C-alpha angles and dihedrals in degrees: 000000000000117000119223119199116201116193121200090029095166093058124091098271094038090052092050090049089052090056092045093047089076087073091052104056092148086078125070105231126207113187115191134183129195092285093059102035109033107200091177093057103063095179090060097040098075092050090051091052089049090054095048096038097194124195091206129027122199106191106204093150116108144145098251104166092116097187095039090051089070088069098029098051095143095053092044090051094049093053101035099038119011096042089050087056090057093047092048097047092045092049091048092049092046098042091242123148118243130202112185122190118221138169148248087239089087085083128078095224099237095114120105096196130062110280119239126200093271097052112123114266122222114156119207099199139046093252091055091045093053092046092050091050087051090054093049095048090045094059092038094055095036116020088181093065125111119223121196118199114204138170145213094003121199137165143149087278130076127352120317145146096269094052092043093049093046090053096045093046088058093046102042140049095219141020137188119216129180113258102185102069109088128196140099132275124239123217102215090218089061091049091049089053091050090052090052090050088057095045094049095042115114091234133048115216110186125210141070123323133181123223131176132124120280118268139075111237144143124239087255091057089046088054091050090053090051089050092049096047093042092047091230122164098207114129109243120199129187118233133180119255088245088069091055106046117192130185091247123051117233126216109257093215123023106148110158123223107224098189095111099054090044094050099041102036100019089231117179111237110195123209110262096242093053091054092044090054090050094051094044092050093057 
């Protein structure tokens, strides 16, 4: 029986994989959080991997506090970059498969067309920079690894845009949401399913893949969809990013092209509103 190690199992994607694992009982699952797999303590990490001895690693753990990363660069780099190096080199040495989750924030946001896996990377914040360094070291240490770039992740678990908007729309009469950052949301349950399609496929095709739901929207349009599905009466207005300054800059356009994952793994990529309805009805 193959053993799958999931890091960051209390996060959005890790929690969705935990739910989904019930349908895959022919695998032995090991779900770890930051107390069991310490990505910020590199000297301990290799020993922990030796104890677990996984056949497949799904690395969902990351430092994702985008604004905080600007002032905690060292910690973000250890978790998003240096720890990935340990996971990649261990998996290469032990013939284990590695799926590492990355982000659309590796791009600078100046594109006007959906970005494919070969589009030039050029992060504009510390979080994006550490994630890109993680990608590079991952493929360097283990060329057989698979990296999945995703964007705007939400689910029933953890803190995310959908849950925050739903709460605020019930508490307030009006809300302002940025309307000049374009991309597509990702329902973590859909990404978890896509990962399982890859793991259970008869062939393993290493490299970088994009995954997010279908659609090209701004955060403002995303908020309007949440308002409509939730039946909220809160007034939602679009504002430019310049009216809502944050410590970290965000890419203005980071829509991901999903052609590759659809062609190679025949992964189903649902339309964003369908997935949003699913999550909000749970």
